[in-house]
C-alpha positions as CSV (number, residue, x, y, z in Angstrom):
1,M,20.1,-81.2,-37.7
2,P,18.7,-78.8,-40.3
3,V,19.0,-75.1,-39.5
4,A,17.1,-72.3,-41.2
5,V,17.3,-68.5,-40.7
6,A,14.0,-66.9,-41.6
7,P,13.1,-63.2,-42.1
8,L,9.8,-61.9,-40.7
9,A,7.9,-62.2,-44.1
10,S,8.7,-65.9,-44.4
11,L,8.9,-66.9,-40.8
12,F,5.7,-68.9,-40.5
13,P,5.8,-70.3,-44.1
14,V,9.3,-71.6,-43.3
15,A,8.0,-73.2,-40.1
16,A,5.1,-74.8,-41.9
17,S,7.5,-76.1,-44.5
18,V,9.6,-77.7,-41.8
19,L,6.5,-79.3,-40.3
20,G,5.5,-80.6,-43.7
21,A,8.9,-82.1,-44.2
22,F,8.6,-83.9,-40.9
23,A,5.2,-85.2,-41.9
24,E,6.6,-86.6,-45.2
25,N,8.9,-88.8,-43.1
26,G,6.0,-90.0,-40.9
27,L,6.8,-87.5,-38.0
28,R,3.5,-85.9,-37.1
29,R,3.6,-85.4,-33.3
30,I,5.9,-82.4,-33.2
31,L,7.2,-80.4,-30.2
32,I,7.6,-76.7,-30.8
33,T,9.9,-75.0,-28.3
34,S,12.4,-72.2,-28.0
35,V,15.6,-71.2,-26.2
36,L,17.1,-68.2,-24.5
37,E,20.6,-66.9,-24.2
38,G,22.7,-69.7,-22.8
39,G,20.4,-72.4,-24.3
40,G,17.8,-72.6,-21.5
41,A,14.2,-73.2,-22.1
42,V,12.0,-70.1,-22.3
43,P,11.0,-69.4,-18.7
44,H,7.5,-68.8,-17.4
45,A,6.8,-65.0,-17.5
46,S,5.7,-65.1,-13.8
47,T,9.1,-66.5,-12.7
48,L,10.9,-63.3,-14.0
49,P,11.3,-60.1,-12.0
50,G,8.0,-58.2,-12.2
51,G,6.4,-60.9,-14.4
52,T,8.0,-59.5,-17.5
53,G,8.5,-61.6,-20.6
54,P,11.9,-62.7,-21.7
55,R,13.5,-61.0,-24.8
56,T,13.3,-64.1,-26.9
57,G,10.2,-65.6,-25.5
58,G,7.5,-63.0,-25.2
59,W,6.1,-62.9,-28.7
60,L,7.0,-66.5,-29.3
61,A,4.1,-67.5,-27.0
62,G,1.8,-67.4,-30.1
63,F,4.4,-69.0,-32.5
64,A,3.0,-72.5,-32.5
65,Q,-0.6,-71.3,-33.2
66,E,0.6,-69.1,-36.1
67,A,2.6,-71.9,-37.6
68,A,-0.3,-74.3,-37.2
69,T,-2.6,-71.7,-38.9
70,M,-0.2,-71.5,-41.9
71,L,0.0,-75.3,-42.0
72,A,-3.8,-75.8,-41.9
73,S,-4.4,-73.1,-44.5
74,G,-2.2,-74.9,-47.0
75,G,-4.1,-78.2,-47.1
76,P,-7.0,-80.3,-46.0
77,D,-5.2,-82.2,-43.2
78,D,-6.6,-81.8,-39.7
79,V,-4.2,-80.0,-37.3
80,L,-4.3,-79.8,-33.6
81,V,-2.3,-77.5,-31.3
82,V,-1.9,-78.8,-27.8
83,Q,-0.7,-76.0,-25.4
84,A,1.6,-77.8,-23.0
85,C,1.8,-75.2,-20.3
86,P,-0.3,-72.2,-19.3
87,P,1.6,-69.0,-20.1
88,R,0.9,-67.3,-16.7
89,P,-0.9,-69.7,-14.4
90,D,0.4,-68.3,-11.1
91,A,-0.1,-64.7,-12.0
92,D,-3.6,-65.4,-13.4
93,R,-4.7,-67.2,-10.2
94,L,-3.4,-64.4,-8.0
95,R,-5.4,-61.9,-10.1
96,G,-8.5,-64.1,-9.9
97,L,-8.8,-64.5,-13.6
98,P,-10.8,-67.6,-14.8
99,T,-8.9,-70.3,-16.6
100,R,-10.4,-72.4,-19.4
101,S,-10.5,-76.1,-18.9
102,G,-7.8,-77.7,-21.0
103,L,-5.0,-80.2,-21.0
104,W,-4.3,-80.2,-17.3
105,E,-7.9,-81.0,-16.5
106,L,-8.2,-83.5,-19.3
107,I,-5.3,-85.6,-18.0
108,H,-6.5,-85.6,-14.5
109,E,-10.3,-86.1,-15.1
110,A,-9.9,-88.6,-18.0
111,Y,-6.9,-90.7,-16.8
112,L,-6.1,-90.1,-13.1
113,H,-9.4,-90.0,-11.2
114,D,-10.5,-92.6,-8.7
115,L,-12.2,-95.7,-10.1
116,T,-15.4,-95.3,-8.3
117,P,-18.6,-97.0,-9.5
118,E,-20.1,-93.6,-10.4
119,R,-17.2,-92.8,-12.6
120,T,-16.7,-96.2,-14.2
121,A,-20.4,-96.7,-15.1
122,S,-19.8,-95.0,-18.4
123,F,-16.6,-96.8,-19.2
124,G,-16.2,-99.0,-22.3
125,V,-13.7,-101.8,-22.3
126,G,-11.2,-99.6,-24.1
127,D,-11.5,-97.0,-21.4
128,W,-10.7,-99.6,-18.7
129,L,-7.6,-100.8,-20.6
130,E,-6.2,-97.3,-21.2
131,I,-6.9,-95.9,-17.8
132,L,-5.5,-98.9,-15.9
133,D,-2.4,-98.5,-18.1
134,A,-2.2,-94.7,-17.3
135,Q,-2.6,-95.3,-13.5
136,R,-0.2,-98.3,-13.5
137,R,-2.7,-100.4,-11.7
138,S,-2.2,-104.1,-10.8
139,G,-5.1,-106.6,-10.6
140,D,-7.6,-108.6,-12.6
141,L,-10.1,-107.2,-15.0
142,L,-13.1,-109.5,-15.5
143,I,-15.2,-108.9,-18.6
144,R,-18.4,-110.9,-19.1
145,E,-20.7,-111.0,-22.0
146,G,-23.6,-113.4,-21.6
147,E,-22.3,-116.8,-20.6
148,E,-18.7,-116.0,-21.8
149,A,-16.0,-114.2,-19.9
150,I,-12.3,-113.4,-20.1
151,L,-9.9,-112.3,-17.4
152,L,-7.0,-109.9,-18.0
153,R,-4.1,-109.9,-15.6
154,F,-2.6,-106.4,-15.2
155,V,0.8,-105.7,-13.5
156,R,1.6,-102.0,-13.2
157,G,-0.7,-101.2,-16.0
158,S,0.6,-103.8,-18.5
159,I,-1.5,-106.8,-19.6
160,Q,0.6,-109.8,-18.7
161,A,-1.8,-112.7,-19.3
162,V,-5.3,-113.5,-20.4
163,A,-7.7,-116.4,-19.6
164,C,-10.9,-117.5,-21.3
165,S,-13.8,-118.9,-19.3
166,A,-13.5,-122.3,-21.0
167,R,-11.4,-124.1,-23.5
168,V,-12.7,-124.0,-27.1
169,P,-14.5,-127.2,-27.9
170,G,-13.4,-129.1,-31.1
171,A,-9.9,-127.4,-31.3
172,A,-7.6,-130.3,-32.1
173,A,-4.3,-128.4,-31.8
174,A,-2.9,-125.8,-29.5
175,S,-2.5,-123.3,-32.4
176,E,-6.1,-123.8,-33.4
177,E,-7.3,-123.3,-29.9
178,R,-5.2,-120.1,-29.6
179,A,-6.7,-118.7,-32.8
180,R,-10.2,-119.5,-31.8
181,A,-9.6,-118.1,-28.3
182,G,-8.4,-114.9,-30.0
183,E,-11.7,-114.7,-31.9
184,R,-13.7,-115.1,-28.7
185,I,-11.7,-112.5,-26.9
186,A,-12.2,-110.0,-29.7
187,R,-15.9,-110.7,-29.7
188,I,-16.2,-110.1,-25.9
189,L,-14.1,-107.0,-25.9
190,A,-16.0,-105.4,-28.7
191,A,-19.4,-106.1,-27.1
192,R,-21.6,-103.0,-26.7
193,R,-22.3,-103.3,-23.0
194,P,-20.3,-106.1,-21.3
195,V,-20.2,-106.5,-17.5
196,V,-16.8,-105.3,-16.3
197,R,-15.3,-105.6,-12.9
198,F,-11.8,-104.7,-11.7
199,I,-10.3,-106.6,-8.7
200,E,-7.3,-104.6,-7.6
201,G,-4.3,-106.0,-5.7
202,A,-3.3,-109.7,-5.4
203,P,-4.4,-112.0,-8.2
204,S,-7.7,-113.7,-7.7
205,L,-6.8,-116.6,-10.0
206,A,-3.6,-118.4,-11.0
207,L,-3.1,-118.0,-14.8
208,E,-0.7,-120.0,-16.8
209,A,2.5,-118.1,-17.4
210,D,2.6,-118.6,-21.1
211,G,3.6,-115.0,-21.9
212,A,0.5,-114.5,-24.1
213,S,-1.2,-111.2,-23.9
214,V,-4.4,-109.8,-25.4
215,D,-2.3,-107.8,-28.0
216,D,-0.6,-111.0,-29.0
217,L,-3.9,-112.8,-29.6
218,L,-5.3,-110.0,-31.6
219,G,-2.2,-109.1,-33.6
220,G,-1.7,-105.8,-31.6
221,R,-5.0,-104.3,-32.6
222,V,-6.8,-104.5,-29.3
223,R,-6.9,-100.8,-28.5
224,D,-8.3,-100.0,-32.0
225,L,-11.1,-102.6,-31.7
226,V,-12.6,-101.9,-28.4
227,P,-14.9,-98.9,-27.5
228,H,-13.7,-95.9,-25.6
229,P,-16.9,-93.8,-25.0
230,Y,-15.6,-92.2,-21.8
231,L,-12.3,-91.0,-23.1
232,T,-13.8,-90.0,-26.4
233,E,-16.3,-87.8,-24.6
234,Q,-13.7,-86.3,-22.3
235,I,-11.4,-85.3,-25.1
236,A,-14.2,-83.9,-27.3
237,R,-15.2,-81.5,-24.4
238,R,-11.8,-79.9,-24.5
239,V,-11.0,-79.7,-28.2
240,T,-12.0,-76.2,-29.2
241,D,-12.6,-74.7,-32.7
242,T,-10.7,-72.0,-34.5
243,P,-11.7,-69.9,-37.5
244,L,-10.2,-72.6,-39.7
245,P,-12.4,-75.8,-39.8
246,N,-9.4,-78.1,-40.0
247,L,-7.5,-76.4,-37.1
248,K,-8.4,-77.3,-33.5
249,R,-6.8,-76.4,-30.2
250,I,-6.5,-77.8,-26.6
251,T,-5.6,-75.0,-24.2
252,A,-3.3,-75.7,-21.2
253,G,-6.0,-75.3,-18.7
254,G,-5.6,-74.1,-15.1
255,G,-2.9,-76.5,-13.9
256,S,0.8,-76.1,-13.4
257,I,3.9,-77.6,-15.1
258,L,3.6,-81.0,-16.7
259,T,5.8,-83.3,-14.6
260,Q,7.4,-86.7,-15.1
261,G,4.5,-88.2,-13.1
262,L,2.1,-87.3,-15.9
263,R,4.2,-88.8,-18.7
264,R,2.3,-92.0,-19.2
265,P,-1.2,-90.5,-19.3
266,L,0.1,-87.8,-21.6
267,E,1.7,-90.3,-23.8
268,L,-1.5,-92.3,-24.1
269,L,-3.5,-89.1,-24.8
270,L,-1.1,-87.9,-27.6
271,S,-1.2,-91.3,-29.2
272,R,-5.0,-91.1,-29.2
273,L,-4.9,-87.6,-30.7
274,R,-2.4,-88.7,-33.3
275,R,-5.0,-91.3,-34.6
276,R,-7.5,-88.5,-35.0
277,F,-5.5,-85.6,-36.4
278,A,-2.9,-85.6,-39.2
279,F,-0.7,-83.2,-37.2
280,V,-0.4,-82.8,-33.4
281,L,1.7,-79.8,-32.5
282,I,2.8,-79.6,-28.9
283,D,3.2,-75.9,-28.0
284,A,5.9,-75.6,-25.4
285,T,7.3,-72.2,-26.4
286,T,6.9,-71.0,-22.8
287,V,7.5,-74.1,-20.7
288,P,9.8,-73.1,-17.8
289,S,11.3,-76.3,-16.8
290,A,14.2,-78.2,-18.5
291,G,12.7,-81.4,-17.2
292,S,9.3,-80.6,-18.8
293,I,11.0,-79.9,-22.1
294,A,12.9,-83.2,-22.0
295,M,9.8,-85.2,-21.1
296,L,7.8,-83.6,-23.9
297,A,10.6,-84.2,-26.4
298,G,10.5,-87.9,-25.5
299,L,6.8,-88.0,-26.4
300,A,7.1,-86.2,-29.7
301,D,8.3,-87.7,-33.1
302,A,10.4,-84.6,-33.8
303,T,11.1,-81.1,-32.4
304,L,11.2,-77.6,-34.0
305,L,13.5,-75.4,-31.9
306,V,13.1,-71.7,-32.4
307,A,15.9,-69.3,-31.4
308,N,16.7,-65.6,-31.8
309,V,20.2,-65.3,-33.3
310,T,21.0,-62.1,-31.2
311,S,20.5,-63.9,-27.9
312,L,21.9,-67.3,-28.6
313,D,25.5,-68.3,-28.8
314,S,26.6,-71.6,-30.5
315,A,27.3,-73.2,-27.1
316,G,23.8,-72.4,-26.0
317,L,22.3,-74.0,-29.1
318,V,24.3,-77.1,-28.6
319,R,23.2,-77.4,-25.0
320,A,19.5,-77.0,-26.0
321,V,19.7,-79.6,-28.7
322,A,21.6,-82.0,-26.3
323,E,18.8,-81.5,-23.8
324,L,16.1,-82.4,-26.3
325,R,18.1,-85.5,-27.4
326,R,18.5,-86.6,-23.8
327,G,14.7,-86.5,-23.5
328,G,14.4,-88.8,-26.5
329,S,13.9,-86.5,-29.5
330,G,15.6,-88.2,-32.4
331,K,14.9,-85.4,-35.0
332,V,15.5,-81.7,-34.2
333,A,15.2,-78.8,-36.7
334,V,16.4,-75.3,-35.7
335,L,14.7,-72.1,-36.9
336,L,16.9,-69.1,-36.2
337,I,15.1,-65.7,-36.1
338,P,17.1,-62.6,-37.2
339,P,17.1,-59.5,-35.0
340,D,14.4,-57.7,-37.1
341,A,12.0,-60.6,-37.2
342,A,10.2,-59.9,-33.9
343,P,7.1,-57.7,-34.2
344,E,7.5,-54.0,-33.2
345,S,5.2,-54.6,-30.2
346,A,7.5,-57.3,-28.8
347,R,10.8,-55.3,-29.0
């Protein structure tokens, strides 16, 4: 667990250097979070008496954005900051302040909505696969292109089996038939406008339990081959520009804390964003819940933990790191901020 103590002048360059070191090891989805005295996650400002900010968390609310700016300024790689929780959602709502549509709305409107015909009319095959996964649906997805069709069996969002409309003529061996079936499935899935129907609930057909899945037949490339027009459009609506052309941002939106029930759709979303951006920085410097921090840690490749040395004892740091590791974060770097590092306005 690397530890660095950074003065104010080098605070953000040091953070960018740590993020770059993570990237050199293939770790590009990075959680940025912080701790208070005793090792707890920085609480939401509205949960404190009078809505005041915590000593070690107030000015850290912009830490991830500043570190991302430094990172984007140093190279051509595309960087995305995902704000994992609104800084003051309850207080803002009570004051009647408008909230910008962001991560909360993206998760619910892209992944967790009802599968009505009006909504699914704009789905591509890839949208169906990913949204059924996010919602843990069970049933049969029938995809038809011309006279050919395939049926995908879903059990709690996972593709368990696949069937083609007919055996491949002229295939002398089972291995050859399997290879040709994979080619047909790929062709149907990649079709521009196939007819798609989802039959939820009890299976409509009995499929052979051979353990084969679509990913098996296509060498694990299925989700990269099929079109996702609906999800692509939903994400594009909520990625906002910054003054730097290679730095983008997704705000938290108007929702509340990210809970364990949102883990799977958030995981799918972050995987999609990782394929588009070189760095995805998950800004959780003001997340109030230990459970939220642990969940986010499990979705990131690594964690940068920021702490003020004047308000953190060694036992608190150990507890914070242990909490991240319990959540699934295998790599944790700690950036300790000296007493004089906070801006004058934050003291």
